[in-house]
Legacy VTK file of the C-alpha trace (Angstrom):
# vtk DataFile Version 3.0
C-alpha trace
ASCII
DATASET POLYDATA
POINTS 523 float
125.426 -16.998 32.673
128.766 -15.680 31.898
130.758 -18.634 33.003
133.509 -20.250 31.043
134.608 -22.989 33.524
136.635 -25.715 31.873
137.975 -23.508 29.036
141.754 -22.722 28.720
142.627 -19.851 30.697
144.617 -17.016 29.036
148.319 -16.624 29.957
148.260 -12.892 29.652
148.142 -10.928 32.859
146.260 -7.831 32.035
145.186 -5.343 34.928
142.105 -3.705 34.307
140.353 -1.172 36.472
137.128 -2.368 38.182
135.179 0.549 37.231
134.325 0.709 33.498
134.439 4.413 33.433
138.246 4.479 34.649
138.835 1.628 32.323
137.607 3.276 29.114
140.476 5.957 29.432
143.059 3.380 29.164
141.485 0.805 26.825
143.637 2.073 23.852
146.858 0.855 25.552
145.291 -2.317 26.702
143.983 -3.272 23.330
147.233 -2.457 21.770
149.030 -5.066 24.079
146.611 -7.511 23.397
146.677 -7.078 19.553
150.542 -7.280 19.499
150.498 -10.898 20.402
147.128 -12.264 18.963
144.844 -10.941 16.545
141.631 -13.332 17.129
139.105 -11.319 18.441
137.761 -14.194 20.743
141.289 -14.235 22.356
141.210 -10.597 22.830
137.849 -10.525 24.349
138.736 -13.212 26.846
142.053 -11.237 27.679
140.294 -7.735 28.299
137.476 -9.132 30.287
139.478 -11.440 32.731
139.196 -9.263 35.648
135.501 -8.577 35.042
134.873 -12.190 34.459
136.613 -12.950 38.016
134.520 -10.226 39.621
131.200 -11.631 38.073
131.959 -15.142 39.232
132.434 -13.846 42.763
129.419 -11.772 43.290
127.310 -13.275 45.993
124.595 -14.411 43.702
127.133 -16.441 41.615
128.930 -17.911 44.580
125.501 -19.077 46.180
125.133 -20.947 42.818
128.494 -22.479 42.629
127.808 -23.669 46.213
124.425 -25.192 45.398
122.605 -22.776 47.632
120.292 -21.123 45.103
116.662 -20.371 46.814
113.379 -20.429 44.659
113.304 -16.721 45.088
116.636 -16.142 43.849
116.158 -18.224 40.987
112.569 -16.582 40.084
114.343 -13.167 40.167
117.231 -14.132 38.166
114.872 -15.670 35.346
112.915 -12.466 35.319
116.130 -10.468 34.645
117.358 -12.880 32.220
114.049 -12.685 30.256
114.336 -8.887 29.920
118.047 -9.057 28.907
117.589 -11.775 26.326
114.460 -10.493 24.861
116.331 -7.142 24.220
119.551 -8.742 22.823
117.506 -11.154 20.448
115.107 -8.655 19.203
118.087 -6.528 18.356
119.895 -9.509 16.752
116.783 -10.285 14.782
116.402 -6.783 13.436
120.198 -6.605 12.554
120.505 -10.289 11.211
121.979 -8.887 7.775
124.237 -6.467 9.261
128.125 -7.632 8.020
129.131 -7.746 11.665
126.044 -9.683 13.091
125.320 -11.986 10.327
128.333 -14.310 10.899
127.509 -14.996 14.835
123.495 -15.073 13.986
122.452 -18.720 14.973
118.720 -18.181 16.329
117.739 -21.734 15.707
120.878 -23.104 17.900
121.134 -20.495 20.650
117.919 -18.165 20.902
116.986 -18.351 24.784
113.706 -16.566 24.627
111.136 -19.011 24.151
112.956 -21.396 26.861
112.899 -18.651 29.308
109.057 -18.050 28.584
108.437 -21.516 29.341
110.424 -21.381 32.544
108.644 -18.434 33.582
105.113 -19.759 32.998
106.355 -22.977 34.983
107.498 -20.551 38.059
104.837 -18.064 37.905
101.889 -19.521 35.872
100.260 -18.362 32.821
99.938 -14.730 33.676
103.668 -14.505 34.290
104.189 -11.400 32.237
102.294 -9.510 35.025
104.335 -10.710 37.685
107.914 -9.912 36.304
110.020 -8.094 39.010
113.407 -6.767 37.799
115.986 -4.359 39.335
116.949 -1.156 37.826
120.391 -2.588 36.719
118.399 -4.924 34.358
116.422 -2.022 32.622
119.930 -0.386 32.101
121.249 -3.481 30.494
118.283 -3.981 28.307
118.532 -0.353 27.434
121.887 -0.592 26.429
121.342 -3.414 24.158
118.535 -1.655 22.471
120.722 1.556 22.023
123.524 -0.190 20.340
121.129 -2.129 18.176
119.786 1.082 16.824
123.168 2.939 16.748
125.948 0.434 16.263
124.862 -3.099 15.646
128.570 -4.334 15.492
128.559 -3.746 19.337
126.098 -6.635 19.768
128.548 -9.011 18.965
130.412 -9.020 22.207
127.065 -9.156 24.145
126.123 -12.074 22.229
129.387 -13.802 22.495
130.081 -13.363 26.199
126.180 -14.435 26.894
125.818 -17.574 24.461
129.236 -18.932 25.005
129.001 -18.589 28.930
125.630 -20.440 28.660
127.081 -23.173 26.422
129.996 -23.554 28.904
128.426 -23.543 32.141
124.588 -24.137 31.435
124.369 -27.766 31.827
126.253 -27.697 35.274
124.042 -24.733 36.274
120.916 -26.620 35.160
121.833 -29.854 37.299
122.537 -27.459 40.443
119.217 -25.705 39.935
117.377 -28.953 39.672
119.024 -30.409 42.825
118.655 -27.092 44.828
115.033 -26.603 43.948
114.042 -30.340 43.974
113.012 -30.329 40.312
112.393 -33.724 38.967
111.830 -32.897 35.307
113.120 -30.403 32.814
110.434 -28.077 33.537
111.539 -24.804 34.972
115.207 -25.173 33.468
114.616 -25.160 29.905
116.968 -22.064 29.878
120.204 -24.318 30.224
119.207 -26.698 27.493
120.570 -26.335 24.027
118.602 -29.047 21.995
119.854 -27.694 18.556
123.503 -27.858 19.625
124.677 -31.431 19.667
128.412 -30.768 20.570
129.072 -27.507 22.688
132.673 -27.763 22.310
132.479 -28.050 18.582
129.837 -25.284 18.268
131.745 -22.928 20.409
134.897 -23.526 17.995
132.451 -22.570 14.988
131.092 -19.557 16.945
134.669 -18.130 17.457
135.996 -18.953 14.000
132.985 -17.092 12.600
133.446 -14.024 15.019
136.875 -14.060 14.171
136.217 -13.822 10.438
134.511 -10.335 11.046
136.561 -7.461 9.382
137.433 -4.745 11.572
139.235 -1.492 11.588
141.457 -0.894 14.418
139.097 1.755 15.741
135.987 -0.673 15.534
138.109 -3.518 17.355
138.832 -1.254 20.306
135.093 -0.390 20.109
134.112 -4.024 20.422
136.627 -4.726 23.179
135.373 -1.844 25.312
131.784 -3.105 24.778
132.857 -6.795 25.969
134.089 -5.108 29.172
130.701 -3.201 29.422
128.858 -6.290 28.895
130.484 -7.933 32.010
130.077 -4.732 34.303
126.298 -4.768 33.231
126.044 -8.137 34.279
127.915 -7.636 37.631
125.380 -4.640 38.019
122.569 -7.044 37.774
123.871 -9.638 40.040
124.511 -6.923 42.786
121.059 -5.486 42.210
119.372 -8.803 42.414
121.271 -9.288 45.751
119.643 -6.216 47.027
116.101 -8.000 46.291
116.235 -10.880 48.814
113.162 -12.679 47.318
109.912 -12.158 45.509
106.467 -13.246 47.040
105.387 -16.752 46.191
102.839 -16.774 43.661
102.133 -20.447 43.258
99.405 -21.205 45.786
95.784 -21.340 44.446
94.705 -18.665 46.661
97.058 -16.080 45.008
96.150 -17.233 41.717
92.489 -16.800 42.321
92.962 -13.328 43.863
95.223 -12.270 40.948
92.381 -13.237 38.684
89.983 -11.288 40.551
91.986 -8.444 40.515
92.598 -8.648 36.969
88.821 -8.888 36.261
88.259 -5.868 38.591
90.688 -3.646 36.862
89.349 -4.376 33.527
85.656 -3.937 34.837
86.651 -0.697 36.323
87.891 0.794 32.940
84.972 -0.638 31.121
81.908 0.432 33.310
82.627 4.294 33.495
79.284 5.067 32.475
77.395 2.626 34.567
79.113 3.797 37.630
78.310 7.286 36.957
74.600 6.393 36.239
74.681 4.071 39.587
76.136 7.247 41.628
73.093 9.253 40.471
75.260 12.384 40.561
73.612 15.776 40.663
76.697 17.390 39.927
78.337 17.522 36.711
81.811 18.581 38.319
84.769 16.447 36.953
86.145 16.195 40.588
82.826 14.588 41.946
82.764 12.309 38.819
86.325 11.093 39.333
85.566 10.401 42.932
82.390 8.261 42.026
84.009 6.273 39.111
87.266 5.566 41.357
85.347 4.477 44.548
85.768 0.907 44.220
89.332 1.153 43.101
90.072 3.444 45.953
88.684 0.968 48.504
91.114 -1.745 46.733
94.005 0.325 46.965
93.452 1.208 50.582
93.388 -2.504 51.204
96.322 -3.762 49.849
98.908 -5.538 52.207
101.318 -2.566 51.918
98.714 0.134 52.764
97.023 -1.887 55.642
100.585 -2.009 56.980
100.716 1.761 56.933
97.261 2.265 58.420
98.297 -0.032 61.356
101.304 2.118 62.058
103.700 -0.662 60.965
106.562 0.175 58.604
110.023 -1.291 57.909
112.902 0.750 56.651
113.207 -1.612 53.930
109.579 -0.867 52.833
109.897 2.749 53.180
113.214 2.626 50.965
111.469 0.448 48.208
108.453 2.875 48.279
110.538 6.044 47.756
112.455 4.336 44.920
108.865 3.732 43.144
107.571 7.121 44.105
110.583 8.800 42.670
110.169 7.240 39.135
106.440 7.752 39.149
106.659 11.549 40.252
109.844 11.999 37.773
107.578 10.831 34.855
104.527 12.723 36.243
106.271 16.084 36.591
108.266 16.062 33.488
105.210 15.592 31.447
103.517 18.163 33.362
106.366 20.531 32.458
106.360 19.708 28.839
102.591 20.017 28.584
102.140 23.100 30.994
100.625 25.182 28.424
98.131 22.702 27.222
94.508 23.949 27.729
93.562 20.923 29.835
96.819 20.915 31.865
97.435 24.744 32.464
94.681 25.072 34.911
95.999 22.659 37.366
99.731 23.066 36.798
101.061 24.402 40.261
104.853 23.366 40.239
105.843 25.781 42.950
103.133 24.313 45.434
103.028 20.502 44.454
106.014 19.269 42.842
107.510 16.333 44.759
110.752 15.421 42.683
113.239 17.587 44.480
111.816 16.716 47.844
112.299 12.990 46.905
115.703 13.416 45.874
116.599 14.701 49.233
114.712 11.762 50.943
116.694 9.167 48.692
119.885 10.878 49.367
119.461 10.613 53.100
118.437 6.964 52.743
120.892 6.062 50.191
123.746 8.312 50.252
125.196 10.599 47.549
125.058 7.797 44.954
121.391 7.019 45.512
120.673 6.950 41.687
122.786 3.768 41.266
120.821 2.095 43.978
117.261 2.405 42.982
115.261 -0.645 42.918
111.649 -0.641 41.609
109.450 -3.389 40.230
107.889 -3.745 36.914
104.609 -2.168 37.679
106.500 1.003 38.577
107.990 1.187 35.337
104.487 0.312 33.522
103.022 3.366 35.423
105.911 5.628 34.443
105.602 4.446 30.878
101.912 5.160 30.956
102.381 8.685 31.961
105.001 9.257 29.491
102.941 7.947 26.799
99.900 9.992 27.512
102.000 13.076 27.866
103.013 12.707 24.264
99.826 11.200 22.925
96.983 12.712 25.053
98.227 15.338 27.505
94.725 15.870 28.863
94.874 12.450 30.478
97.612 13.718 32.764
94.904 15.662 34.653
93.245 12.698 36.508
96.775 11.372 37.198
97.960 14.605 38.847
94.637 14.936 40.630
94.683 11.425 42.204
98.474 12.121 43.247
98.355 15.750 44.375
96.025 16.311 47.087
96.902 19.070 49.751
95.326 20.840 52.612
91.559 21.689 52.367
91.883 25.515 50.901
94.173 24.479 48.322
92.066 21.349 47.385
88.959 23.706 46.869
91.028 25.948 44.646
92.598 22.776 42.662
88.935 21.141 42.379
87.755 24.440 40.842
90.464 24.915 38.441
90.109 21.412 37.235
86.139 21.822 36.898
86.737 24.698 34.858
88.335 22.730 31.953
85.904 22.714 29.148
85.559 18.880 27.777
83.442 17.301 25.189
81.540 14.130 26.396
84.056 11.917 24.795
86.892 13.738 26.372
85.278 13.609 29.691
84.682 9.734 29.504
88.358 9.350 28.580
89.440 11.416 31.482
87.371 9.112 33.917
88.553 5.802 32.238
92.248 7.328 32.946
91.254 8.212 36.613
90.341 4.493 37.231
93.475 3.406 35.385
95.588 5.775 37.525
94.346 3.762 40.594
94.835 0.378 39.062
98.332 1.188 38.227
98.884 2.292 41.955
97.524 -1.022 43.121
99.851 -2.999 40.865
102.684 -0.795 42.255
101.666 -1.679 45.824
101.288 -5.451 44.931
104.690 -5.604 43.334
106.345 -3.878 46.135
104.971 -6.546 48.574
106.600 -9.130 46.254
109.949 -7.562 47.019
110.363 -8.649 50.465
113.360 -6.598 51.335
116.622 -5.284 49.992
120.092 -4.843 51.467
120.383 -1.999 53.891
122.809 0.762 52.894
124.273 2.810 55.556
123.735 6.463 55.236
125.324 7.813 58.248
124.472 7.519 61.935
121.433 5.775 62.703
118.850 7.633 64.757
119.050 6.965 68.592
115.910 6.717 70.377
116.057 8.005 73.881
114.919 5.586 76.481
112.340 7.928 77.709
110.626 7.971 74.330
110.321 4.333 74.036
109.346 3.630 77.667
105.725 2.227 77.869
105.793 0.914 74.194
106.039 -2.517 73.197
108.410 -3.179 70.168
107.321 -5.565 67.287
110.089 -7.754 65.834
111.237 -6.608 62.533
109.143 -3.598 62.216
109.092 0.054 63.616
106.015 1.194 65.193
104.887 4.862 65.330
103.841 5.914 68.669
103.450 9.653 68.831
105.804 10.128 71.723
108.842 9.077 69.726
108.197 10.701 66.517
110.182 14.120 67.198
113.170 12.167 68.153
113.705 10.350 65.144
114.459 11.394 61.852
113.568 8.285 59.777
110.238 7.932 61.705
109.469 11.750 60.958
110.118 10.664 57.399
107.725 7.525 57.644
105.006 9.559 59.077
105.272 12.251 56.348
104.996 9.684 53.603
102.201 7.956 55.396
100.226 11.238 55.461
101.402 11.898 51.826
100.179 8.406 50.511
96.557 8.982 52.564
96.374 12.154 50.924
97.379 11.373 47.407
95.388 8.114 47.524
92.067 9.254 48.651
91.703 12.077 51.004
90.233 14.057 48.261
87.327 11.727 48.723
86.231 13.371 51.886
LINES 1 524
523 0 1 2 3 4 5 6 7 8 9 10 11 12 13 14 15 16 17 18 19 20 21 22 23 24 25 26 27 28 29 30 31 32 33 34 35 36 37 38 39 40 41 42 43 44 45 46 47 48 49 50 51 52 53 54 55 56 57 58 59 60 61 62 63 64 65 66 67 68 69 70 71 72 73 74 75 76 77 78 79 80 81 82 83 84 85 86 87 88 89 90 91 92 93 94 95 96 97 98 99 100 101 102 103 104 105 106 107 108 109 110 111 112 113 114 115 116 117 118 119 120 121 122 123 124 125 126 127 128 129 130 131 132 133 134 135 136 137 138 139 140 141 142 143 144 145 146 147 148 149 150 151 152 153 154 155 156 157 158 159 160 161 162 163 164 165 166 167 168 169 170 171 172 173 174 175 176 177 178 179 180 181 182 183 184 185 186 187 188 189 190 191 192 193 194 195 196 197 198 199 200 201 202 203 204 205 206 207 208 209 210 211 212 213 214 215 216 217 218 219 220 221 222 223 224 225 226 227 228 229 230 231 232 233 234 235 236 237 238 239 240 241 242 243 244 245 246 247 248 249 250 251 252 253 254 255 256 257 258 259 260 261 262 263 264 265 266 267 268 269 270 271 272 273 274 275 276 277 278 279 280 281 282 283 284 285 286 287 288 289 290 291 292 293 294 295 296 297 298 299 300 301 302 303 304 305 306 307 308 309 310 311 312 313 314 315 316 317 318 319 320 321 322 323 324 325 326 327 328 329 330 331 332 333 334 335 336 337 338 339 340 341 342 343 344 345 346 347 348 349 350 351 352 353 354 355 356 357 358 359 360 361 362 363 364 365 366 367 368 369 370 371 372 373 374 375 376 377 378 379 380 381 382 383 384 385 386 387 388 389 390 391 392 393 394 395 396 397 398 399 400 401 402 403 404 405 406 407 408 409 410 411 412 413 414 415 416 417 418 419 420 421 422 423 424 425 426 427 428 429 430 431 432 433 434 435 436 437 438 439 440 441 442 443 444 445 446 447 448 449 450 451 452 453 454 455 456 457 458 459 460 461 462 463 464 465 466 467 468 469 470 471 472 473 474 475 476 477 478 479 480 481 482 483 484 485 486 487 488 489 490 491 492 493 494 495 496 497 498 499 500 501 502 503 504 505 506 507 508 509 510 511 512 513 514 515 516 517 518 519 520 521 522
């Protein structure tokens, strides 16, 4: 946490722009004012981040914490994000521990938080906690920034480490007690993050840390860069808090039923990838067509995908605006990865026959839909679960290492009207494959479904996120709703009202698209 309660407040009154991009243009003048009165880097960081610090403390999430109103869902989400942030920070600190700027403030024994976070997450989610992490886009941006500067300019890790670790030391014990009281935790389990067993006196250690950081020799340009990065650290933190507020909760995963179901799903996923040969043998196919073989080996996964809670809601004609927004965010990330890799590998002998960008590309359509749903700054409001990032990472990985494996992903996602499906299948079946390549493609087809199932399950864990107004809400005429019962908290899709509602038409479109993409080809 970035909370410095109890510390002496700086007497300097420095007005910073709230937006970091606006602030950067004026940072030189601000840092010159600070440097004219105090050369200690720690005091300068405190001065230039004063406004950002106040804003971070007054985010809705932190205000809930200070009032003792933290919920288990909020706490789980927060711990997931802290894990991703500290993993990036501490891996980069370890890698750059001998750097002249990092070495003086490198205290892994006293400060490292990663192992404590792992214990807390195991307590909160169970032994398979890594599969259940749900983090917003802002958390990934924060972690990416840490990894970027770790590679390009390790000196900039200093303000990130300083603002995080000293904030944890200053407010950690208080927040730990608040968490225990709010969640009814009787032991230290689940709140290890807030404890620093290697630090006997937080105040003395903070003095040592500041003196070590202040001893780092910096040029004027380096000092300005460090101060700018300190402000960026707070801004990234504020973005994470804001994104976490958009995610109101994650589904509880503590019950034995959910644990057993998760274990069964994991076994099914592993079994599906490992038994491609046996599935083909059991299907007793007379055809050697790749399309028929994909249909056979993905049959079980297909059924499981259709029976996820999210897909069952669609099949019943029940969809909320929150669910739709979340789904579109994930589809955007998945199709962006898929289509960028297809474009890069369009001349590959396995990809070229099924490359139809004019007919099938979804990315531009998704961008238009997201702009309608979130507004012009929709890219800043994307919220996707960890499973979506794993799916996109897999697509980018095979795009670089084995582009042939893009074929089953494209096939299971892109399915269109019947005549085009026939053309698509014939083009795909024309690809010449060795036996080993064919087995690999079939395994990847199963994996494509399993990745989809993981995304659907993760989306169900995100209960909803803050509505963003994007213009006038569609008005449904009385005549259109006459005779239809409404369900609290959901939007039904009777055919008589579809022509009168833009959002409902979009919902229907995505239902059809999903039905096609996830299995209409099986008919």
